[in-house]
PDBQT receptor file of N, H, CA, C and O in Angstrom, charges set to zero:
ATOM      1  N   MET A   1      -8.554  28.473 -30.984  1.00  0.00    +0.000 N 
ATOM      2  CA  MET A   1      -7.441  27.216 -30.421  1.00  0.00    +0.000 C 
ATOM      3  C   MET A   1      -7.790  26.011 -30.755  1.00  0.00    +0.000 C 
ATOM      4  O   MET A   1      -8.896  25.788 -31.247  1.00  0.00    +0.000 OA
ATOM      5  N   ASP A   2      -6.915  25.090 -30.539  1.00  0.00    +0.000 N 
ATOM      6  H   ASP A   2      -6.017  25.271 -30.140  1.00  0.00    +0.000 HD
ATOM      7  CA  ASP A   2      -7.163  24.117 -31.193  1.00  0.00    +0.000 C 
ATOM      8  C   ASP A   2      -8.485  23.043 -30.308  1.00  0.00    +0.000 C 
ATOM      9  O   ASP A   2      -8.333  22.853 -29.101  1.00  0.00    +0.000 OA
ATOM     10  N   PRO A   3      -9.290  22.633 -30.786  1.00  0.00    +0.000 N 
ATOM     11  CA  PRO A   3      -9.827  21.714 -29.423  1.00  0.00    +0.000 C 
ATOM     12  C   PRO A   3      -8.992  20.736 -28.723  1.00  0.00    +0.000 C 
ATOM     13  O   PRO A   3      -8.878  20.699 -27.497  1.00  0.00    +0.000 OA
ATOM     14  N   LEU A   4      -8.310  19.803 -29.694  1.00  0.00    +0.000 N 
ATOM     15  H   LEU A   4      -8.403  19.833 -30.689  1.00  0.00    +0.000 HD
ATOM     16  CA  LEU A   4      -7.204  19.077 -28.958  1.00  0.00    +0.000 C 
ATOM     17  C   LEU A   4      -6.248  19.520 -27.645  1.00  0.00    +0.000 C 
ATOM     18  O   LEU A   4      -5.950  18.878 -26.638  1.00  0.00    +0.000 OA
ATOM     19  N   LEU A   5      -5.898  20.844 -28.057  1.00  0.00    +0.000 N 
ATOM     20  H   LEU A   5      -6.140  21.367 -28.875  1.00  0.00    +0.000 HD
ATOM     21  CA  LEU A   5      -4.923  21.349 -27.102  1.00  0.00    +0.000 C 
ATOM     22  C   LEU A   5      -5.517  21.474 -26.119  1.00  0.00    +0.000 C 
ATOM     23  O   LEU A   5      -4.785  21.358 -25.137  1.00  0.00    +0.000 OA
ATOM     24  N   GLN A   6      -7.188  21.784 -25.747  1.00  0.00    +0.000 N 
ATOM     25  H   GLN A   6      -7.783  21.879 -26.545  1.00  0.00    +0.000 HD
ATOM     26  CA  GLN A   6      -7.301  22.357 -24.928  1.00  0.00    +0.000 C 
ATOM     27  C   GLN A   6      -8.183  20.624 -23.833  1.00  0.00    +0.000 C 
ATOM     28  O   GLN A   6      -9.057  20.679 -22.968  1.00  0.00    +0.000 OA
ATOM     29  N   TYR A   7      -7.801  19.955 -24.131  1.00  0.00    +0.000 N 
ATOM     30  H   TYR A   7      -7.091  19.911 -24.833  1.00  0.00    +0.000 HD
ATOM     31  CA  TYR A   7      -8.829  18.738 -23.312  1.00  0.00    +0.000 C 
ATOM     32  C   TYR A   7      -7.271  18.384 -22.803  1.00  0.00    +0.000 C 
ATOM     33  O   TYR A   7      -6.158  18.468 -23.322  1.00  0.00    +0.000 OA
ATOM     34  N   GLY A   8      -7.867  17.882 -21.326  1.00  0.00    +0.000 N 
ATOM     35  H   GLY A   8      -8.772  17.814 -20.905  1.00  0.00    +0.000 HD
ATOM     36  CA  GLY A   8      -6.985  17.612 -20.311  1.00  0.00    +0.000 C 
ATOM     37  C   GLY A   8      -7.293  17.113 -19.647  1.00  0.00    +0.000 C 
ATOM     38  O   GLY A   8      -8.443  17.266 -19.232  1.00  0.00    +0.000 OA
ATOM     39  N   PRO A   9      -6.254  15.992 -19.014  1.00  0.00    +0.000 N 
ATOM     40  CA  PRO A   9      -6.926  15.074 -17.364  1.00  0.00    +0.000 C 
ATOM     41  C   PRO A   9      -7.917  16.212 -16.418  1.00  0.00    +0.000 C 
ATOM     42  O   PRO A   9      -8.514  15.701 -15.471  1.00  0.00    +0.000 OA
ATOM     43  N   SER A  10      -8.031  17.111 -16.551  1.00  0.00    +0.000 N 
ATOM     44  H   SER A  10      -7.545  17.527 -17.321  1.00  0.00    +0.000 HD
ATOM     45  CA  SER A  10      -8.575  18.230 -15.329  1.00  0.00    +0.000 C 
ATOM     46  C   SER A  10     -10.290  17.586 -15.823  1.00  0.00    +0.000 C 
ATOM     47  O   SER A  10     -11.024  17.116 -14.953  1.00  0.00    +0.000 OA
ATOM     48  N   GLU A  11     -10.732  17.659 -17.287  1.00  0.00    +0.000 N 
ATOM     49  H   GLU A  11     -10.136  18.041 -17.994  1.00  0.00    +0.000 HD
ATOM     50  CA  GLU A  11     -12.019  17.641 -17.648  1.00  0.00    +0.000 C 
ATOM     51  C   GLU A  11     -12.335  16.260 -17.152  1.00  0.00    +0.000 C 
ATOM     52  O   GLU A  11     -13.548  16.347 -16.966  1.00  0.00    +0.000 OA
ATOM     53  N   TYR A  12     -12.004  15.099 -16.840  1.00  0.00    +0.000 N 
ATOM     54  H   TYR A  12     -11.018  15.028 -16.991  1.00  0.00    +0.000 HD
ATOM     55  CA  TYR A  12     -12.232  14.024 -16.438  1.00  0.00    +0.000 C 
ATOM     56  C   TYR A  12     -12.905  14.190 -14.629  1.00  0.00    +0.000 C 
ATOM     57  O   TYR A  12     -13.477  13.182 -14.213  1.00  0.00    +0.000 OA
ATOM     58  N   GLY A  13     -12.841  15.055 -13.939  1.00  0.00    +0.000 N 
ATOM     59  H   GLY A  13     -12.376  15.873 -14.277  1.00  0.00    +0.000 HD
ATOM     60  CA  GLY A  13     -13.284  15.681 -12.676  1.00  0.00    +0.000 C 
ATOM     61  C   GLY A  13     -12.195  14.375 -11.924  1.00  0.00    +0.000 C 
ATOM     62  O   GLY A  13     -12.584  13.786 -10.915  1.00  0.00    +0.000 OA
ATOM     63  N   GLY A  14     -11.252  14.150 -12.367  1.00  0.00    +0.000 N 
ATOM     64  H   GLY A  14     -10.936  14.629 -13.186  1.00  0.00    +0.000 HD
ATOM     65  CA  GLY A  14     -10.046  13.346 -11.042  1.00  0.00    +0.000 C 
ATOM     66  C   GLY A  14      -9.650  12.071 -11.116  1.00  0.00    +0.000 C 
ATOM     67  O   GLY A  14      -9.524  11.898 -12.328  1.00  0.00    +0.000 OA
ATOM     68  N   PRO A  15      -9.412  11.204 -10.650  1.00  0.00    +0.000 N 
ATOM     69  CA  PRO A  15      -9.076   9.874 -11.018  1.00  0.00    +0.000 C 
ATOM     70  C   PRO A  15     -10.239   8.968 -11.001  1.00  0.00    +0.000 C 
ATOM     71  O   PRO A  15     -11.051   8.795 -10.091  1.00  0.00    +0.000 OA
ATOM     72  N   GLY A  16     -10.178   8.421 -12.163  1.00  0.00    +0.000 N 
ATOM     73  H   GLY A  16      -9.519   8.561 -12.902  1.00  0.00    +0.000 HD
ATOM     74  CA  GLY A  16     -11.272   7.563 -12.406  1.00  0.00    +0.000 C 
ATOM     75  C   GLY A  16     -11.536   6.355 -11.506  1.00  0.00    +0.000 C 
ATOM     76  O   GLY A  16     -10.430   6.007 -11.094  1.00  0.00    +0.000 OA
ATOM     77  N   PRO A  17     -12.587   5.465 -10.952  1.00  0.00    +0.000 N 
ATOM     78  CA  PRO A  17     -12.816   4.460 -10.009  1.00  0.00    +0.000 C 
ATOM     79  C   PRO A  17     -11.566   3.323 -10.084  1.00  0.00    +0.000 C 
ATOM     80  O   PRO A  17     -10.814   2.950  -9.184  1.00  0.00    +0.000 OA
ATOM     81  N   ILE A  18     -11.645   2.846 -11.753  1.00  0.00    +0.000 N 
ATOM     82  H   ILE A  18     -12.256   3.149 -12.485  1.00  0.00    +0.000 HD
ATOM     83  CA  ILE A  18     -10.655   1.934 -11.456  1.00  0.00    +0.000 C 
ATOM     84  C   ILE A  18      -9.184   2.196 -10.964  1.00  0.00    +0.000 C 
ATOM     85  O   ILE A  18      -8.506   1.301 -10.458  1.00  0.00    +0.000 OA
ATOM     86  N   THR A  19      -8.577   3.936 -11.209  1.00  0.00    +0.000 N 
ATOM     87  H   THR A  19      -9.127   4.663 -11.619  1.00  0.00    +0.000 HD
ATOM     88  CA  THR A  19      -7.443   4.045 -11.059  1.00  0.00    +0.000 C 
ATOM     89  C   THR A  19      -7.440   4.230  -9.170  1.00  0.00    +0.000 C 
ATOM     90  O   THR A  19      -6.369   4.018  -8.602  1.00  0.00    +0.000 OA
ATOM     91  N   ILE A  20      -8.605   4.600  -8.373  1.00  0.00    +0.000 N 
ATOM     92  H   ILE A  20      -9.476   4.772  -8.834  1.00  0.00    +0.000 HD
ATOM     93  CA  ILE A  20      -8.526   4.637  -7.398  1.00  0.00    +0.000 C 
ATOM     94  C   ILE A  20      -8.418   2.983  -6.518  1.00  0.00    +0.000 C 
ATOM     95  O   ILE A  20      -8.029   2.786  -5.367  1.00  0.00    +0.000 OA
ATOM     96  N   ALA A  21      -8.884   2.026  -7.482  1.00  0.00    +0.000 N 
ATOM     97  H   ALA A  21      -9.200   2.186  -8.418  1.00  0.00    +0.000 HD
ATOM     98  CA  ALA A  21      -9.392   1.035  -7.229  1.00  0.00    +0.000 C 
ATOM     99  C   ALA A  21      -7.528   0.003  -6.859  1.00  0.00    +0.000 C 
ATOM    100  O   ALA A  21      -7.019  -0.602  -5.915  1.00  0.00    +0.000 OA
ATOM    101  N   ILE A  22      -7.269   0.262  -7.863  1.00  0.00    +0.000 N 
ATOM    102  H   ILE A  22      -7.683   0.753  -8.630  1.00  0.00    +0.000 HD
ATOM    103  CA  ILE A  22      -6.031  -0.288  -8.040  1.00  0.00    +0.000 C 
ATOM    104  C   ILE A  22      -4.488   0.766  -7.092  1.00  0.00    +0.000 C 
ATOM    105  O   ILE A  22      -3.334   0.392  -7.297  1.00  0.00    +0.000 OA
ATOM    106  N   ALA A  23      -4.758   1.962  -6.175  1.00  0.00    +0.000 N 
ATOM    107  H   ALA A  23      -5.696   2.267  -6.009  1.00  0.00    +0.000 HD
ATOM    108  CA  ALA A  23      -4.263   2.321  -5.902  1.00  0.00    +0.000 C 
ATOM    109  C   ALA A  23      -4.622   1.756  -4.241  1.00  0.00    +0.000 C 
ATOM    110  O   ALA A  23      -3.730   1.984  -3.424  1.00  0.00    +0.000 OA
ATOM    111  N   VAL A  24      -5.545   1.231  -3.866  1.00  0.00    +0.000 N 
ATOM    112  H   VAL A  24      -6.269   1.046  -4.530  1.00  0.00    +0.000 HD
ATOM    113  CA  VAL A  24      -6.077   0.720  -2.916  1.00  0.00    +0.000 C 
ATOM    114  C   VAL A  24      -5.631  -0.658  -2.695  1.00  0.00    +0.000 C 
ATOM    115  O   VAL A  24      -5.365  -1.224  -1.635  1.00  0.00    +0.000 OA
ATOM    116  N   VAL A  25      -5.600  -1.117  -3.987  1.00  0.00    +0.000 N 
ATOM    117  H   VAL A  25      -5.817  -0.657  -4.848  1.00  0.00    +0.000 HD
ATOM    118  CA  VAL A  25      -5.191  -2.717  -4.052  1.00  0.00    +0.000 C 
ATOM    119  C   VAL A  25      -3.607  -2.399  -3.495  1.00  0.00    +0.000 C 
ATOM    120  O   VAL A  25      -3.083  -3.027  -2.575  1.00  0.00    +0.000 OA
ATOM    121  N   GLY A  26      -3.031  -1.410  -4.170  1.00  0.00    +0.000 N 
ATOM    122  H   GLY A  26      -3.457  -0.900  -4.918  1.00  0.00    +0.000 HD
ATOM    123  CA  GLY A  26      -1.234  -1.597  -4.091  1.00  0.00    +0.000 C 
ATOM    124  C   GLY A  26      -1.064  -0.782  -2.646  1.00  0.00    +0.000 C 
ATOM    125  O   GLY A  26       0.135  -0.657  -2.394  1.00  0.00    +0.000 OA
ATOM    126  N   VAL A  27      -1.831  -0.254  -1.732  1.00  0.00    +0.000 N 
ATOM    127  H   VAL A  27      -2.804  -0.356  -1.936  1.00  0.00    +0.000 HD
ATOM    128  CA  VAL A  27      -1.286   0.028  -0.529  1.00  0.00    +0.000 C 
ATOM    129  C   VAL A  27      -1.857  -1.014   0.284  1.00  0.00    +0.000 C 
ATOM    130  O   VAL A  27      -1.702  -0.710   1.467  1.00  0.00    +0.000 OA
ATOM    131  N   LEU A  28      -2.495  -2.193   0.138  1.00  0.00    +0.000 N 
ATOM    132  H   LEU A  28      -2.620  -2.440  -0.823  1.00  0.00    +0.000 HD
ATOM    133  CA  LEU A  28      -2.735  -2.849   1.088  1.00  0.00    +0.000 C 
ATOM    134  C   LEU A  28      -1.846  -4.016   0.987  1.00  0.00    +0.000 C 
ATOM    135  O   LEU A  28      -1.610  -4.677   1.998  1.00  0.00    +0.000 OA
ATOM    136  N   VAL A  29      -1.187  -4.410  -0.477  1.00  0.00    +0.000 N 
ATOM    137  H   VAL A  29      -1.378  -3.873  -1.299  1.00  0.00    +0.000 HD
ATOM    138  CA  VAL A  29      -0.183  -5.418  -0.984  1.00  0.00    +0.000 C 
ATOM    139  C   VAL A  29       0.488  -4.907  -0.134  1.00  0.00    +0.000 C 
ATOM    140  O   VAL A  29       0.671  -5.546   0.902  1.00  0.00    +0.000 OA
ATOM    141  N   GLY A  30       1.181  -3.350  -0.315  1.00  0.00    +0.000 N 
ATOM    142  H   GLY A  30       1.032  -2.831  -1.156  1.00  0.00    +0.000 HD
ATOM    143  CA  GLY A  30       2.522  -3.181   0.137  1.00  0.00    +0.000 C 
ATOM    144  C   GLY A  30       2.821  -3.182   1.337  1.00  0.00    +0.000 C 
ATOM    145  O   GLY A  30       3.870  -3.467   1.914  1.00  0.00    +0.000 OA
ATOM    146  N   ALA A  31       1.191  -2.626   1.925  1.00  0.00    +0.000 N 
ATOM    147  H   ALA A  31       0.339  -2.395   1.455  1.00  0.00    +0.000 HD
ATOM    148  CA  ALA A  31       1.564  -2.904   3.403  1.00  0.00    +0.000 C 
ATOM    149  C   ALA A  31       1.657  -4.419   3.889  1.00  0.00    +0.000 C 
ATOM    150  O   ALA A  31       2.308  -4.603   4.917  1.00  0.00    +0.000 OA
ATOM    151  N   TRP A  32       1.204  -5.286   3.400  1.00  0.00    +0.000 N 
ATOM    152  H   TRP A  32       0.675  -5.136   2.565  1.00  0.00    +0.000 HD
ATOM    153  CA  TRP A  32       1.269  -6.950   3.502  1.00  0.00    +0.000 C 
ATOM    154  C   TRP A  32       2.744  -7.026   3.393  1.00  0.00    +0.000 C 
ATOM    155  O   TRP A  32       3.475  -7.100   4.381  1.00  0.00    +0.000 OA
ATOM    156  N   LEU A  33       3.248  -7.002   1.918  1.00  0.00    +0.000 N 
ATOM    157  H   LEU A  33       2.654  -6.942   1.116  1.00  0.00    +0.000 HD
ATOM    158  CA  LEU A  33       4.839  -6.828   1.936  1.00  0.00    +0.000 C 
ATOM    159  C   LEU A  33       5.403  -6.462   2.788  1.00  0.00    +0.000 C 
ATOM    160  O   LEU A  33       6.363  -7.128   3.176  1.00  0.00    +0.000 OA
ATOM    161  N   PHE A  34       5.069  -5.309   3.411  1.00  0.00    +0.000 N 
ATOM    162  H   PHE A  34       4.289  -4.767   3.095  1.00  0.00    +0.000 HD
ATOM    163  CA  PHE A  34       6.357  -4.593   4.686  1.00  0.00    +0.000 C 
ATOM    164  C   PHE A  34       6.335  -5.617   5.448  1.00  0.00    +0.000 C 
ATOM    165  O   PHE A  34       7.322  -6.246   5.830  1.00  0.00    +0.000 OA
ATOM    166  N   GLY A  35       5.153  -5.842   5.716  1.00  0.00    +0.000 N 
ATOM    167  H   GLY A  35       4.352  -5.331   5.405  1.00  0.00    +0.000 HD
ATOM    168  CA  GLY A  35       4.571  -6.588   7.210  1.00  0.00    +0.000 C 
ATOM    169  C   GLY A  35       5.474  -8.173   7.241  1.00  0.00    +0.000 C 
ATOM    170  O   GLY A  35       6.162  -8.516   8.202  1.00  0.00    +0.000 OA
ATOM    171  N   ALA A  36       5.289  -9.001   5.982  1.00  0.00    +0.000 N 
ATOM    172  H   ALA A  36       4.730  -8.722   5.201  1.00  0.00    +0.000 HD
ATOM    173  CA  ALA A  36       6.153 -10.014   5.727  1.00  0.00    +0.000 C 
ATOM    174  C   ALA A  36       7.400  -9.547   5.816  1.00  0.00    +0.000 C 
ATOM    175  O   ALA A  36       8.014 -10.190   6.667  1.00  0.00    +0.000 OA
ATOM    176  N   ALA A  37       8.313  -8.377   5.116  1.00  0.00    +0.000 N 
ATOM    177  H   ALA A  37       7.814  -7.854   4.424  1.00  0.00    +0.000 HD
ATOM    178  CA  ALA A  37       9.814  -8.600   4.978  1.00  0.00    +0.000 C 
ATOM    179  C   ALA A  37       9.888  -8.057   6.928  1.00  0.00    +0.000 C 
ATOM    180  O   ALA A  37      11.063  -8.272   7.225  1.00  0.00    +0.000 OA
ATOM    181  N   VAL A  38       9.346  -7.646   7.875  1.00  0.00    +0.000 N 
ATOM    182  H   VAL A  38       8.391  -7.471   7.634  1.00  0.00    +0.000 HD
ATOM    183  CA  VAL A  38       9.342  -7.420   8.887  1.00  0.00    +0.000 C 
ATOM    184  C   VAL A  38       9.762  -8.557   9.953  1.00  0.00    +0.000 C 
ATOM    185  O   VAL A  38      10.702  -8.607  10.747  1.00  0.00    +0.000 OA
ATOM    186  N   THR A  39       8.598  -9.547   9.639  1.00  0.00    +0.000 N 
ATOM    187  H   THR A  39       7.835  -9.507   8.994  1.00  0.00    +0.000 HD
ATOM    188  CA  THR A  39       8.613 -10.897   9.923  1.00  0.00    +0.000 C 
ATOM    189  C   THR A  39       9.961 -11.711   9.577  1.00  0.00    +0.000 C 
ATOM    190  O   THR A  39      10.703 -12.182  10.439  1.00  0.00    +0.000 OA
ATOM    191  N   LEU A  40      10.170 -11.808   8.140  1.00  0.00    +0.000 N 
ATOM    192  H   LEU A  40       9.567 -11.425   7.440  1.00  0.00    +0.000 HD
ATOM    193  CA  LEU A  40      11.323 -12.332   7.863  1.00  0.00    +0.000 C 
ATOM    194  C   LEU A  40      12.724 -11.577   8.103  1.00  0.00    +0.000 C 
ATOM    195  O   LEU A  40      13.785 -12.160   7.881  1.00  0.00    +0.000 OA
ATOM    196  N   ILE A  41      12.684 -10.508   8.478  1.00  0.00    +0.000 N 
ATOM    197  H   ILE A  41      11.822 -10.034   8.659  1.00  0.00    +0.000 HD
ATOM    198  CA  ILE A  41      13.673  -9.736   9.278  1.00  0.00    +0.000 C 
ATOM    199  C   ILE A  41      13.936 -10.351  10.597  1.00  0.00    +0.000 C 
ATOM    200  O   ILE A  41      15.051 -10.869  10.670  1.00  0.00    +0.000 OA
ATOM    201  N   THR A  42      13.215 -10.428  11.643  1.00  0.00    +0.000 N 
ATOM    202  H   THR A  42      12.310 -10.008  11.584  1.00  0.00    +0.000 HD
ATOM    203  CA  THR A  42      13.091 -10.559  12.760  1.00  0.00    +0.000 C 
ATOM    204  C   THR A  42      13.157 -12.040  12.713  1.00  0.00    +0.000 C 
ATOM    205  O   THR A  42      13.812 -12.489  13.653  1.00  0.00    +0.000 OA
ATOM    206  N   LYS A  43      12.752 -12.800  12.030  1.00  0.00    +0.000 N 
ATOM    207  H   LYS A  43      12.220 -12.435  11.266  1.00  0.00    +0.000 HD
ATOM    208  CA  LYS A  43      12.459 -14.470  12.282  1.00  0.00    +0.000 C 
ATOM    209  C   LYS A  43      11.352 -14.674  12.615  1.00  0.00    +0.000 C 
ATOM    210  O   LYS A  43      11.122 -15.844  12.924  1.00  0.00    +0.000 OA
ATOM    211  N   GLY A  44      10.262 -13.742  12.702  1.00  0.00    +0.000 N 
ATOM    212  H   GLY A  44      10.448 -12.793  12.451  1.00  0.00    +0.000 HD
ATOM    213  CA  GLY A  44       9.278 -14.125  13.494  1.00  0.00    +0.000 C 
ATOM    214  C   GLY A  44       9.298 -13.518  14.991  1.00  0.00    +0.000 C 
ATOM    215  O   GLY A  44       8.304 -13.676  15.700  1.00  0.00    +0.000 OA
ATOM    216  N   ASN A  45      10.063 -13.050  15.315  1.00  0.00    +0.000 N 
ATOM    217  H   ASN A  45      10.871 -12.922  14.739  1.00  0.00    +0.000 HD
ATOM    218  CA  ASN A  45      10.482 -12.880  17.001  1.00  0.00    +0.000 C 
ATOM    219  C   ASN A  45      10.482 -10.876  17.107  1.00  0.00    +0.000 C 
ATOM    220  O   ASN A  45      11.482 -10.241  17.443  1.00  0.00    +0.000 OA
ATOM    221  N   ASN A  46       9.299 -10.311  16.778  1.00  0.00    +0.000 N 
ATOM    222  H   ASN A  46       8.487 -10.826  16.504  1.00  0.00    +0.000 HD
ATOM    223  CA  ASN A  46       9.351  -9.185  16.619  1.00  0.00    +0.000 C 
ATOM    224  C   ASN A  46       8.487  -9.006  17.717  1.00  0.00    +0.000 C 
ATOM    225  O   ASN A  46       7.528  -9.773  17.802  1.00  0.00    +0.000 OA
ATOM    226  N   GLN A  47       8.679  -7.985  18.721  1.00  0.00    +0.000 N 
ATOM    227  H   GLN A  47       9.459  -7.362  18.651  1.00  0.00    +0.000 HD
ATOM    228  CA  GLN A  47       8.241  -7.934  20.263  1.00  0.00    +0.000 C 
ATOM    229  C   GLN A  47       7.358  -6.884  20.297  1.00  0.00    +0.000 C 
ATOM    230  O   GLN A  47       6.815  -6.743  21.393  1.00  0.00    +0.000 OA
ATOM    231  N   LEU A  48       6.956  -5.884  19.203  1.00  0.00    +0.000 N 
ATOM    232  H   LEU A  48       7.398  -5.999  18.313  1.00  0.00    +0.000 HD
ATOM    233  CA  LEU A  48       6.143  -5.206  18.943  1.00  0.00    +0.000 C 
ATOM    234  C   LEU A  48       5.147  -6.101  18.317  1.00  0.00    +0.000 C 
ATOM    235  O   LEU A  48       4.210  -5.430  17.886  1.00  0.00    +0.000 OA
ATOM    236  N   ILE A  49       5.002  -7.351  18.111  1.00  0.00    +0.000 N 
ATOM    237  H   ILE A  49       5.763  -7.896  18.462  1.00  0.00    +0.000 HD
ATOM    238  CA  ILE A  49       3.690  -7.663  17.602  1.00  0.00    +0.000 C 
ATOM    239  C   ILE A  49       3.586  -9.333  17.956  1.00  0.00    +0.000 C 
ATOM    240  O   ILE A  49       2.737 -10.088  17.483  1.00  0.00    +0.000 OA
ATOM    241  N   SER A  50       4.331  -9.594  18.612  1.00  0.00    +0.000 N 
ATOM    242  H   SER A  50       5.021  -8.981  18.996  1.00  0.00    +0.000 HD
ATOM    243  CA  SER A  50       4.618 -10.788  19.575  1.00  0.00    +0.000 C 
ATOM    244  C   SER A  50       3.716 -11.199  20.609  1.00  0.00    +0.000 C 
ATOM    245  O   SER A  50       4.077 -10.829  21.726  1.00  0.00    +0.000 OA
ATOM    246  N   SER A  51       2.621 -11.873  20.567  1.00  0.00    +0.000 N 
ATOM    247  H   SER A  51       2.329 -12.173  19.659  1.00  0.00    +0.000 HD
ATOM    248  CA  SER A  51       2.054 -12.355  22.363  1.00  0.00    +0.000 C 
ATOM    249  C   SER A  51       2.560 -13.346  23.233  1.00  0.00    +0.000 C 
ATOM    250  O   SER A  51       2.235 -13.528  24.407  1.00  0.00    +0.000 OA
ATOM    251  N   LYS A  52       3.630 -14.158  22.355  1.00  0.00    +0.000 N 
ATOM    252  H   LYS A  52       3.893 -14.010  21.401  1.00  0.00    +0.000 HD
ATOM    253  CA  LYS A  52       4.820 -14.928  23.406  1.00  0.00    +0.000 C 
ATOM    254  C   LYS A  52       5.592 -14.112  24.138  1.00  0.00    +0.000 C 
ATOM    255  O   LYS A  52       5.998 -12.986  23.851  1.00  0.00    +0.000 OA
ATOM    256  N   LYS A  53       5.803 -14.880  25.286  1.00  0.00    +0.000 N 
ATOM    257  H   LYS A  53       5.473 -15.795  25.519  1.00  0.00    +0.000 HD
ATOM    258  CA  LYS A  53       6.567 -14.477  26.094  1.00  0.00    +0.000 C 
ATOM    259  C   LYS A  53       7.920 -15.152  25.903  1.00  0.00    +0.000 C 
ATOM    260  O   LYS A  53       7.968 -16.228  25.308  1.00  0.00    +0.000 OA
ATOM    261  N   ASP A  54       8.969 -14.600  26.357  1.00  0.00    +0.000 N 
ATOM    262  H   ASP A  54       8.929 -13.726  26.841  1.00  0.00    +0.000 HD
ATOM    263  CA  ASP A  54      10.366 -15.142  26.013  1.00  0.00    +0.000 C 
ATOM    264  C   ASP A  54      10.152 -15.889  27.081  1.00  0.00    +0.000 C 
ATOM    265  O   ASP A  54       9.510 -15.567  28.081  1.00  0.00    +0.000 OA
ATOM    266  N   GLU A  55      10.995 -17.451  26.748  1.00  0.00    +0.000 N 
ATOM    267  H   GLU A  55      11.517 -17.713  25.936  1.00  0.00    +0.000 HD
ATOM    268  CA  GLU A  55      11.107 -18.263  27.385  1.00  0.00    +0.000 C 
ATOM    269  C   GLU A  55      12.511 -17.843  28.711  1.00  0.00    +0.000 C 
ATOM    270  O   GLU A  55      12.532 -18.220  29.883  1.00  0.00    +0.000 OA
ATOM    271  N   ASP A  56      13.143 -17.308  28.266  1.00  0.00    +0.000 N 
ATOM    272  H   ASP A  56      13.126 -17.002  27.315  1.00  0.00    +0.000 HD
ATOM    273  CA  ASP A  56      14.450 -16.983  28.960  1.00  0.00    +0.000 C 
ATOM    274  C   ASP A  56      13.662 -15.871  30.696  1.00  0.00    +0.000 C 
ATOM    275  O   ASP A  56      14.294 -15.811  31.751  1.00  0.00    +0.000 OA
ATOM    276  N   GLU A  57      12.738 -15.411  30.555  1.00  0.00    +0.000 N 
ATOM    277  H   GLU A  57      12.225 -15.459  29.698  1.00  0.00    +0.000 HD
ATOM    278  CA  GLU A  57      12.179 -14.920  31.855  1.00  0.00    +0.000 C 
ATOM    279  C   GLU A  57      11.743 -15.971  32.703  1.00  0.00    +0.000 C 
ATOM    280  O   GLU A  57      11.261 -15.715  33.806  1.00  0.00    +0.000 OA
TER     281      GLU A  57
């Protein structure tokens, strides 16, 4: 067989450290953007994360 055809990603031994670092940074940025979007949608009055009590009570 042609040695070029035998070469594949499995010979690397899995994802490299740069790929893992990019994935971790991506997850952190995605979580931050999700939190920012929730804050914008709820206009900062999200009852799940707000420690301020409503003034109506």
